[in-house]
C-alpha atoms as one frame of an Amber mdcrd trajectory, in Angstrom:
protein
  85.834  97.510 111.577  86.362  93.907 113.655  89.201  94.414 116.955  92.581
  93.034 116.510  94.115  91.166 117.892  97.948  90.994 119.253  99.674  87.322
 117.845 102.747  87.924 117.840 105.356  85.719 119.800 108.014  86.814 121.300
 111.223  84.871 120.401 113.045  82.792 123.083 115.739  84.077 123.899 115.418
  87.614 122.459 114.353  91.122 124.474 111.251  92.466 123.537 108.686  96.268
 123.294 105.491  95.727 122.374 105.505  98.479 119.383 103.616  99.309 116.574
 103.695  97.924 113.386 104.698 101.488 111.960 106.904 101.300 114.100 108.249
  98.483 113.435 109.044  99.120 109.982 110.236 102.677 110.847 112.933 100.506
 112.467 113.915  97.997 110.485 114.009 101.652 107.796 116.597 102.858 110.489
 118.458 100.043 111.023 119.480  99.735 107.391 120.427 102.944 106.676 123.094
 102.183 109.496 123.707  98.769 108.822 124.699  99.600 104.921 125.399 102.915
 102.729 123.215 101.454  99.881 119.621 101.499 101.183 118.466 104.675 101.039
 114.659 105.233 100.482 112.420 107.314  98.408 109.025 108.237  97.692 105.841
 110.973  97.993 107.020 112.732 100.702 108.456 110.787 102.860 110.987 112.866
 103.870 110.281 116.560 106.864 106.133 115.195 106.247 107.001 111.383 107.492
 104.770 109.718 104.865 101.619 109.289 104.612 101.514 106.695 107.151 104.451
 108.654 109.267 106.735 105.069 109.018 109.365 107.415 107.762 109.087 110.325
 110.127 112.709 112.077 111.166 115.150 109.756 108.820 115.403 112.511 106.728
 116.913 114.439 109.763 119.316 111.312 110.770 120.390 110.177 107.361 120.191
 113.190 105.830 118.092 114.645 102.045 120.397 112.620  99.605 119.227 109.365
 101.193 116.033 110.054 101.639 114.619 111.032  98.826 110.799 112.874  98.147
 110.194 112.487  94.703 107.864 113.701  91.964 104.018 112.765  92.566 105.591
 110.292  89.459 106.065 106.947  90.214 106.445 105.846  87.067 109.648 108.245
  87.455 110.500 107.253  91.081 110.163 103.432  89.490 112.574 103.667  87.158
 115.255 105.853  88.753 114.888 103.343  92.047 115.131 100.168  88.928 118.361
 102.272  87.541 120.340 102.518  90.752 119.298  98.519  92.197 121.157  97.964
  88.555 123.712 100.201  89.313 124.915  98.712  92.934 122.321 100.474  95.539
 119.252  98.872  97.632 116.387 101.292  97.324 113.053 101.219  99.128 110.513
 102.588  96.572 108.011 103.830  98.907 104.389 104.406  96.611 101.763 106.329
  99.536  98.822 103.812  98.215  99.681 101.002  96.667  96.870 101.467  93.887
  99.437 104.255  92.747 101.375 101.231  91.593  99.423 100.914  88.681 101.299
 103.926  87.872 104.525 102.967  87.335 104.187  99.152  86.163 106.238  99.214
  83.050 108.879  99.472  85.233 107.868  97.259  88.527 107.212  94.939  86.050
 108.888  94.658  82.513 112.110  96.175  84.343 112.750  95.269  88.043 110.745
  91.601  87.495 112.625  90.699  83.849 116.016  91.939  83.534 117.789  89.919
  86.133 116.680  86.739  83.509 117.136  88.564  80.332 120.287  89.790  81.001
 121.986  85.910  82.061 122.402  85.981  85.212 124.817  88.289  85.101 122.882
  91.255  86.780 119.994  91.625  89.354 117.402  94.480  91.061 117.966  94.091
  94.293 114.359  96.806  95.114 112.462  96.650  97.532 108.906  98.538  97.197
 106.559  99.116 100.148 102.759  99.145  99.433 100.204 100.513 102.148  97.033
  98.797 100.953  93.498  97.598 101.925  90.000  99.286 103.117  88.286 100.467
 105.857  89.864 104.042 106.233  87.017 105.197 104.368  89.929 106.112 101.351
  86.922 105.257  98.536  87.958 103.224  94.901  90.925 104.688  93.777  93.119
 104.100  97.512  91.633 100.994  99.176  92.833  98.405  96.710  94.706  95.257
  97.270  96.278  94.169  94.535  98.647  92.140  95.388  97.699  88.660  93.577
  98.783  91.367  90.290 102.305  91.465  91.979 102.403  87.723  92.383 101.418
  86.958  88.819 104.824  87.703  87.783 107.526  86.228  87.720 110.541  87.691
  88.584 108.899  89.699  91.439 108.430  88.512  95.315 105.554  89.076  97.272
 105.171  89.398 101.157 102.033  90.371 103.527 103.482  90.790 107.210 100.666
  91.441 109.685 102.338  91.488 112.950 105.088  94.167 113.960 107.274  91.487
 114.365 106.655  90.751 110.670 106.366  93.948 109.184 110.434  94.415 110.362
 111.605  90.891 109.502 110.644  90.772 107.104 111.926  94.192 105.369 114.589
  93.580 106.909 114.714  90.098 104.697 113.697  92.542 101.352 116.443  94.534
 101.550 118.721  91.705 101.838 117.232  89.716  99.098 118.984  89.832  95.408
 114.935  90.455  93.874 112.979  92.685  93.710 110.421  92.590  96.507 106.992
  93.909  96.702 105.628  93.652 100.788 102.110  94.914 101.157 101.276  96.454
 104.542  97.973  97.108 105.316  96.983 100.704 106.348  94.692  99.944 109.611
  97.706  97.102 111.279  99.881 101.103 111.564  98.550 101.227 114.272  98.588
  97.589 115.405 100.948  96.650 118.495 103.144  93.139 119.560 106.375  92.050
 120.653 109.561  93.014 118.665 112.810  92.251 119.374 115.556  95.459 119.390
 117.990  94.372 117.511 118.027  93.750 113.699 115.897  89.615 112.314 115.357
  88.047 109.645 111.536  86.782 109.041 112.589  84.254 105.922 110.327  85.193
 102.916 108.518  81.900 101.631 107.805  80.334 105.267 104.184  80.018 106.477
 103.625  80.837 109.850 100.813  78.468 111.979  99.169  81.047 114.210  96.745
  78.794 115.796  97.043  75.169 115.661  93.645  73.584 115.164  91.920  69.698
 113.756  88.474  70.547 112.150  89.520  73.422 109.491  92.390  74.774 107.920
  91.911  78.458 107.360  94.583  80.484 105.260  94.615  83.994 105.640  97.093
  86.974 105.182  97.220  90.690 105.644  94.962  92.097 108.876  92.448  88.584
 107.884  95.172  86.413 109.463  93.789  88.638 113.094  89.561  87.715 111.723
  90.437  84.863 111.175  91.642  84.655 114.584  88.551  86.279 115.999  86.634
  83.366 113.600  88.644  80.396 115.572  87.569  81.602 119.242  83.598  82.161
 117.894  84.088  78.780 116.196  85.656  77.314 119.569  82.523  78.328 121.811
  80.874  76.290 119.228  83.009  73.501 119.525  84.967  73.923 116.227  88.388
  72.888 116.275  90.185  75.844 113.737  94.017  75.894 112.780  94.359  79.394
 111.778  97.708  79.825 108.998  99.403  83.347 108.257 101.037  83.389 104.283
 103.013  85.561 105.172 104.324  85.602 101.137 101.880  84.874  98.201 106.003
  84.515  95.864 107.192  81.517  96.914 103.940  80.532  98.021 104.607  77.820
 101.033 102.740  74.996  99.987 104.440  72.400 101.743 102.809  73.926 105.161
  99.548  74.551 103.180  99.333  70.686 102.135 100.677  69.349 105.651  97.925
  71.202 107.438  94.966  70.449 105.255  95.923  66.641 105.243  95.633  66.956
 108.602  92.011  68.349 109.198  90.347  67.551 105.774  89.256  70.491 105.179
  89.690  74.007 103.879  89.070  78.143 103.999  91.210  80.098 102.072  90.029
  84.037 103.144  92.137  87.361 101.860  91.076  90.446 101.151  91.590  91.432
  97.317  89.213  90.616  94.539  87.637  86.920  94.843  88.059  86.520  91.547
  91.994  85.465  90.337  92.579  86.248  94.217  95.373  84.126  95.640  93.089
  82.252  97.516  92.998  80.564  94.049  96.072  79.577  93.671  95.734  78.194
  96.710  92.515  76.043  96.063  94.921  74.436  92.654  97.669  73.820  95.433
  95.517  71.541  97.458  93.765  69.950  94.202  96.875  69.354  92.560  98.190
  67.718  95.462  97.843  64.230  97.850  96.166  66.634 100.356  93.082  66.653
  97.989  92.195  62.946  98.602  92.012  63.867 102.457  88.660  66.743 102.092
  86.427  66.313 103.693  84.020  68.851 102.132  84.759  71.141  99.098  87.503
  73.939  98.964  85.688  76.832  99.701  87.791  80.491  99.343  86.246  84.269
 100.556  87.162  87.718  99.016  86.112  90.547  98.503  83.305  91.556  96.429
  83.852  91.799  92.726  82.846  95.746  93.215  85.586  99.045  93.395  85.913
  99.589  97.077  82.696 102.329  98.198  83.575 105.215  99.944  80.167 104.843
 102.783  81.350 102.836 105.759  78.181 100.335 105.546  79.589  99.617 102.414
  82.417  99.427 102.617  82.598  96.820 105.119  80.514  94.441 103.509  82.347
  94.875 100.616  85.610  92.497 102.134  85.193  90.275 104.534  85.171  89.982
 108.467  84.488  88.203 111.359  80.990  86.905 111.029  81.606  86.046 107.092
  84.974  83.869 108.136  83.150  82.039 111.072  80.153  81.743 109.578  81.362
  79.986 106.009  84.324  78.116 107.799  81.380  76.595 110.232  79.067  75.834
 107.164  82.087  73.981 106.056  82.544  71.911 109.217  78.863  70.862 110.027
  77.395  70.789 106.471  80.609  70.161 104.720  79.360  73.256 102.206
C-alpha cells in the first residue's frame, strides 16, 4: 500500500489532539449516545467484541445492551429494525461489518428508508445512519473488499458521504446523526489506523460540501476516500515535475458539491476523477457529466479523464489486489499525460 499522508488541519481556535480515524468515529458515537437518548447502535458483534474494526469497543459497557445492540447474522432483519425504530422517533446507527453485506439489506435501505418520507407526503422521516466499512487493501478478497458507494448515491432519498480524514469522520458522522433523512457513510478500512487532528468537543462537518485539500493551477484531481491521500501524494510527485495540481476531497457523493468542482475546473482547465470503485458508472462519470453540462466545459484544455477500479471482482492475491485499484503512480501518470500531452 502507498503511504498515507496527514491532510487534516486543525480548525482555527479549536483544541485538537491527534487521534486515529477509528477513534474519531468512536468519539462521535460516544458523544451522540451521551447527548441524545434517542440514539442507539446496532450491528453484528458491536457489543462486547467491539465491532469488526474495534470502533465500538467499550460502548456497551458505558451505555448498556439496550443501546448498543448485537444483532444476529441477518442484515435484512437488522436494517428493518433500524428503519422501523427511526420511523418511531429513535435515531439508530446501523453498522454492517463490511459494506458488501449491505447487499442483503437492499430492500429495507432502497425501498423503505429512502422512499418513506416521499411516500408519506413528508409526514414522517427516517433519521437512520448506516456505517459501511469498505474498500480493498486488506486481502479480504471479492466478497469483503468492494466499493459500492455509487450504488447508494444513485438512489433518491439517501445521502452518501465518504470521509477521508479523522476530522471529517467525526464531524460527518455527527452531522449524519442529526440529519432527518437516511445517511450512508462509507469508511475505508485502510483509513481506520490513520491519524490526524480532531477537536475534543462535538462539531459538525456539513454534508454536501467538498474540501480543497491542495490548491493548484494546472489540473483538478477530484478524489474520494483513500484516493484523496493517494492524489495528494501524486500531486507532490507532479510538483517535482513542475506541475501544480489542485486536489479536491469530494467528501459527499449525494448531495454533490458541483459548484466547487465547476469553479476549480474553470480555473485549472483540466479534470481527472479518481475513485476506487469500478470505473464504469462510478462517481467519476457523474462528475464528468456535471462538468460537461456546465460552463466549465468551454474552458477545458484537455479531455476529462476518469481513473477507477478495474472491471473485475477484487482479487485475493496481493499483487492483483493492488493492480485492481488506482495507486499513486497511476494518478501521477494520468495527470501528467493530461498536462503534458492533453490526453
